[in-house]
ZAMARGU-4260 file (C-alpha; in steps of 0.2 Angstrom, whole numbers, plus 5000, padded with zeros to 4 digits):
<rodrens>
0) 4947/5645/4926 | 4953/5639/4942 | 4952/5644/4962 | 4971/5642/4968 | 4976/5645/4986
5) 4993/5654/4990 | 4999/5651/5008 | 5017/5659/5010 | 5023/5671/5024 | 5032/5682/5011
10) 5020/5696/5005 | 5029/5700/4990 | 5030/5682/4984 | 5012/5680/4987 | 5008/5696/4977
15) 5020/5690/4963 | 5011/5672/4963 | 4994/5680/4962 | 4998/5691/4948 | 5006/5677/4939
20) 4991/5665/4941 | 4978/5680/4938 | 4987/5684/4921 | 4984/5666/4916 | 4965/5668/4920
25) 4964/5658/4937 | 4958/5666/4954 | 4971/5668/4967 | 4967/5668/4985 | 4981/5672/4998
30) 4984/5668/5016 | 5001/5671/5025 | 5000/5657/5037 | 4994/5638/5038 | 4980/5644/5050
35) 4973/5656/5039 | 4975/5645/5024 | 4965/5632/5032 | 4950/5644/5037 | 4951/5649/5018
40) 4949/5632/5013 | 4936/5629/5024 | 4924/5644/5018 | 4928/5636/5000 | 4937/5622/4993
45) 4951/5628/4980 | 4955/5617/4965 | 4972/5616/4971 | 4985/5624/4984 | 5003/5630/4984
50) 5011/5630/5002 | 5027/5635/5007 | 5036/5624/5019 | 5042/5638/5029 | 5028/5645/5039
55) 5024/5655/5055 | 5016/5644/5069 | 5011/5628/5059 | 5023/5623/5045 | 5019/5619/5028
60) 5019/5599/5031 | 5007/5601/5045 | 4997/5612/5035 | 4996/5600/5022 | 4991/5586/5034
65) 4976/5596/5039 | 4971/5599/5021 | 4972/5582/5019 | 4959/5579/5032 | 4947/5592/5024
70) 4950/5587/5006 | 4962/5573/5002 | 4959/5574/4983 | 4965/5592/4982 | 4983/5593/4973
75) 4995/5602/4985 | 5011/5609/4977 | 5025/5611/4990 | 5036/5626/4989 | 5055/5624/4998
80) 5071/5631/4998 | 5085/5618/4994 | 5089/5614/5013 | 5073/5608/5017 | 5070/5597/5001
85) 5069/5581/5012 | 5054/5587/5022 | 5046/5591/5005 | 5049/5573/4998 | 5042/5567/5015
90) 5026/5577/5011 | 5025/5571/4992 | 5027/5552/5000 | 5011/5557/5011 | 5002/5562/4994
95) 5006/5580/4991 | 5005/5582/4972 | 5023/5588/4970 | 5035/5601/4975 | 5046/5615/4969
100) 5063/5623/4973 | 5065/5640/4975 | 5070/5649/4967 | 5061/5642/4951 | 5057/5645/4933
105) 5040/5652/4930 | 5037/5642/4913 | 5041/5626/4924 | 5030/5632/4938 | 5015/5635/4927
110) 5017/5619/4918 | 5017/5611/4936 | 5001/5621/4940 | 4992/5616/4924 | 4996/5598/4928
115) 4990/5599/4946 | 4974/5607/4940 | 4973/5593/4928 | 4975/5580/4941 | 4962/5590/4952
120) 4950/5589/4936 | 4952/5571/4936 | 4949/5567/4954 | 4935/5579/4958 | 4926/5582/4943
125) 4910/5571/4942 | 4907/5559/4927 | 4888/5557/4926 | 4880/5542/4917 | 4866/5548/4906
130) 4865/5566/4911 | 4851/5576/4904 | 4856/5587/4891 | 4849/5603/4899 | 4858/5599/4915
135) 4874/5607/4917 | 4886/5592/4919 | 4905/5591/4922 | 4907/5576/4910 | 4896/5563/4905
140) 4895/5547/4899 | 4879/5544/4889 | 4870/5531/4880 | 4854/5522/4878 | 4861/5508/4866
145) 4863/5489/4872 | 4881/5490/4871 | 4883/5505/4882 | 4870/5500/4895 | 4880/5483/4895
150) 4895/5495/4900 | 4886/5504/4913 | 4882/5489/4921 | 4900/5482/4919 | 4906/5499/4927
155) 4895/5497/4941 | 4900/5478/4946 | 4919/5482/4944 | 4921/5497/4951 | 4919/5493/4972
160) 4932/5480/4968 | 4951/5481/4968 | 4952/5471/4952 | 4962/5477/4938 | 4953/5485/4923
165) 4958/5485/4904 | 4947/5499/4894 | 4948/5495/4876 | 4942/5505/4862 | 4946/5516/4847
170) 4952/5533/4849 | 4939/5546/4854 | 4925/5534/4862 | 4928/5539/4881 | 4940/5528/4887
175) 4946/5541/4901 | 4929/5545/4905 | 4925/5526/4908 | 4942/5526/4919 | 4937/5541/4930
180) 4918/5533/4932 | 4926/5517/4939 | 4937/5527/4950 | 4923/5538/4957 | 4911/5524/4960
185) 4925/5514/4969 | 4930/5510/4987 | 4946/5522/4984 | 4935/5536/4977 | 4944/5548/4992
190) 4961/5543/4988 | 4973/5550/4975 | 4970/5547/4956 | 4985/5548/4945 | 4984/5549/4927
195) 4999/5544/4918 | 4999/5545/4898 | 5011/5532/4891 | 5012/5542/4874 | 5013/5560/4880
200) 5029/5556/4891 | 5045/5551/4883 | 5052/5533/4885 | 5068/5541/4894 | 5057/5551/4908
205) 5042/5539/4909 | 5052/5527/4921 | 5056/5541/4933 | 5038/5548/4932 | 5030/5532/4937
210) 5043/5525/4948 | 5054/5540/4954 | 5072/5542/4956 | 5086/5543/4968 | 5098/5558/4970
215) 5112/5555/4958 | 5103/5541/4947 | 5108/5552/4932 | 5114/5570/4926 | 5103/5582/4935
220) 5096/5570/4948 | 5100/5583/4962 | 5086/5576/4973 | 5077/5561/4977 | 5059/5562/4969
225) 5044/5551/4973 | 5036/5543/4958 | 5017/5544/4953 | 5013/5527/4959 | 5021/5530/4975
230) 5011/5545/4977 | 4995/5536/4973 | 4998/5525/4988 | 4981/5518/4993 | 4974/5525/4978
235) 4972/5522/4960 | 4983/5524/4945 | 4977/5525/4928 | 4989/5521/4913 | 4982/5528/4897
240) 4989/5521/4882 | 4997/5508/4888 | 4998/5498/4872 | 5012/5511/4867 | 5021/5508/4883
245) 5040/5503/4881 | 5045/5484/4885 | 5058/5489/4896 | 5045/5497/4907 | 5033/5484/4906
250) 5042/5471/4917 | 5041/5485/4932 | 5022/5486/4929 | 5021/5468/4929 | 5030/5469/4946
255) 5019/5480/4952 | 5004/5471/4948 | 5010/5455/4955 | 5020/5459/4970 | 5013/5477/4974
260) 5031/5483/4973 | 5042/5497/4965 | 5059/5502/4965 | 5064/5520/4963 | 5077/5523/4947
265) 5095/5522/4955 | 5089/5515/4971 | 5090/5498/4979 | 5076/5499/4991 | 5060/5490/4987
270) 5043/5501/4990 | 5028/5491/4995 | 5012/5502/4989 | 4993/5498/4988 | 4987/5504/4971
275) 4975/5499/4959 | 4978/5499/4941 | 4967/5505/4926 | 4974/5504/4909 | 4966/5509/4893
280) 4971/5507/4875 | 4967/5509/4857 | 4979/5495/4851 | 4977/5478/4846 | 4987/5469/4860
285) 4984/5453/4853 | 4995/5457/4839 | 5007/5467/4850 | 5010/5451/4860 | 5012/5440/4845
290) 5024/5452/4837 | 5034/5454/4854 | 5030/5472/4856 | 5020/5470/4872 | 5023/5456/4885
295) 5012/5441/4886 | 5012/5439/4905 | 5007/5457/4907 | 4993/5456/4895 | 4984/5443/4905
300) 4988/5453/4921 | 4980/5467/4916 | 4964/5458/4908 | 4958/5452/4925 | 4940/5464/4919
305) 4940/5469/4902 | 4930/5485/4896 | 4923/5489/4879 | 4922/5507/4873 | 4911/5504/4858
310) 4914/5515/4843 | 4901/5528/4839 | 4895/5521/4822 | 4888/5505/4832 | 4877/5514/4844
315) 4862/5518/4833 | 4852/5532/4842 | 4866/5537/4853 | 4872/5549/4841 | 4856/5559/4842
320) 4856/5558/4861 | 4875/5564/4861 | 4872/5577/4846 | 4859/5585/4858 | 4869/5585/4873
325) 4884/5593/4865 | 4873/5606/4857 | 4866/5611/4874 | 4882/5610/4882 | 4891/5621/4870
330) 4877/5634/4867 | 4879/5637/4887 | 4898/5638/4885 | 4898/5653/4873 | 4882/5661/4881
335) 4867/5659/4868 | 4852/5650/4868 | 4852/5631/4861 | 4850/5632/4841 | 4845/5616/4840
340) 4845/5605/4825 | 4835/5603/4809 | 4829/5586/4806 | 4841/5585/4789 | 4856/5589/4800
345) 4851/5576/4813 | 4849/5563/4798 | 4866/5568/4791 | 4875/5565/4808 | 4867/5548/4810
350) 4872/5542/4793 | 4890/5549/4794 | 4903/5535/4799 | 4912/5545/4813 | 4931/5539/4811
355) 4934/5551/4827 | 4919/5545/4836 | 4913/5555/4851 | 4927/5567/4851 | 4924/5572/4833
360) 4904/5572/4837 | 4908/5584/4849 | 4921/5595/4841 | 4909/5597/4825 | 4894/5602/4836
365) 4905/5616/4846 | 4909/5621/4827 | 4891/5622/4822 | 4887/5632/4837 | 4900/5645/4834
370) 4895/5648/4817 | 4876/5646/4819 | 4865/5658/4811 | 4850/5659/4822 | 4837/5645/4822
375) 4840/5626/4821 | 4857/5621/4811 | 4851/5617/4795 | 4857/5601/4785 | 4868/5612/4773
380) 4878/5619/4787 | 4881/5603/4795 | 4887/5596/4778 | 4899/5610/4777 | 4906/5605/4793
385) 4907/5586/4788 | 4915/5587/4773 | 4932/5592/4767 | 4950/5583/4765 | 4955/5591/4781
390) 4941/5588/4794 | 4949/5575/4803 | 4965/5585/4807 | 4955/5599/4811 | 4943/5589/4825
395) 4956/5577/4830 | 4974/5580/4834 | 4991/5572/4834 | 4994/5555/4826 | 4975/5551/4829
400) 4971/5566/4817 | 4984/5562/4805 | 4980/5543/4804 | 4960/5547/4802 | 4964/5560/4788
405) 4974/5548/4778 | 4961/5534/4780 | 4948/5545/4773 | 4960/5550/4759 | 4964/5532/4755
410) 4945/5529/4754 | 4944/5544/4742 | 4958/5541/4731 | 4958/5521/4731 | 4967/5514/4716
415) 4971/5533/4708 | 4989/5535/4713 | 4984/5537/4732 | 5001/5537/4739 | 5008/5552/4727
420) 4992/5562/4732 | 4992/5560/4749 | 5010/5564/4751 | 5009/5578/4740 | 4996/5585/4751
425) 5004/5582/4766 | 5021/5590/4758 | 5011/5606/4752 | 5003/5608/4769 | 5020/5607/4779
430) 5029/5618/4766 | 5014/5632/4769 | 5016/5631/4788 | 5034/5632/4787 | 5033/5648/4776
435) 5019/5654/4787 | 5028/5652/4802 | 5043/5662/4796 | 5033/5676/4790 | 5037/5670/4771
440) 5055/5671/4774 | 5061/5658/4762 | 5078/5655/4770 | 5072/5653/4787 | 5059/5642/4780
445) 5072/5630/4771 | 5081/5630/4787 | 5066/5626/4797 | 5062/5612/4784 | 5080/5605/4783
450) 5080/5608/4764 | 5090/5619/4753 | 5083/5636/4748 | 5082/5632/4728 | 5073/5614/4733
455) 5061/5625/4743 | 5058/5637/4729 | 5055/5622/4718 | 5041/5615/4730 | 5032/5634/4731
460) 5032/5633/4712 | 5026/5615/4711 | 5012/5615/4724 | 5008/5634/4717 | 5009/5641/4735
465) 5003/5658/4739 | 5006/5666/4757 | 4998/5681/4763 | 5015/5686/4771 | 5029/5693/4761
470) 5038/5679/4752 | 5059/5683/4752
</rodrens>
């Protein structure tokens, strides 16, 4: 999956790391010193590196500084013992992705590796514009429609500037790709690119993730930690789903935009930072401002330049272009010849409203490739993929998936006791999943659901549930 460079003078620790990372599907190259690690890096650039601070000869901090000269966008995780934490923090201030204290928890370490690899993808994975379907593009923004052509022109105009950019559009339209395209065509393209999802991180952690914290700022803050904004100094910060950012943090983002300054949680020091802010949302910010859920002054600071990511239903023949691209890419991924699409299948795709937008189209084509029987994918095969009351939850995820499914169900059952029908369907699915998760054990499933066993038995009867595992 990824090429990870491990630099540590302890052979047993290197072997343990290599074994752990290999078990996760990665390639692990090893070096016993900073000098040897730099040689391996010059031979082939890894996706990321894990570097111990205490090394023979050139120490970890010096090694990291040379790594920055070779490839400043490569995430580097610093390993350190408690006594050298301040040096690790210094490396983080210089741009290292993060540091981890020895000894450390394996799940925490693996999560850090996963996040660093995601950052590597954002910084180094190219977003091609109008890539040929037969080319192996990492990521691509495609479109011949007037709205997409206008978007491409706007990206070209705004990218070389330092202007703050607000990217707006429905879920699944490619707002993240637009942000990456702006970054990659900017004057900061070889500087850090930090992505913060304002929904994925709990409110209690979001502030410290953005701005860092001082030792003793809260229970468990045993060391100073540098925030992502400070780490990205001289680079770019992408605030995804900013419309869902808590009001308490919005004021700090406003200060960052106005004064180019941040303050760590629990700290008194004002830190000057030079970062460009890109933001994205699928929310109606004007309504949020009117309701008091979003600061008006921040709203106007963000929309210095506003880019619109159009929904797929408004992009005409782009659906066919995208379908051909995704079909070719997914066929390569699974190691088979491109089956192609029959004309009636293309007609179905063109007529479909695509509530999940490009993300939903990509997932539908992926499934079509997996279940193709050879030859062009036929109309009836595509219809079977597009139909079904649970289609939205299969192709999307989380709150977006549930919202899209409810909208579909409302249209289907409008005026026909829709609320009860939808509620019963969700309740039935929840009970079924709880029973499946507990191997059919009613007592454990009831505890998982937070209801009594008799209430669970009544719901099993009401929804006529049949679970393959034994029900006890």
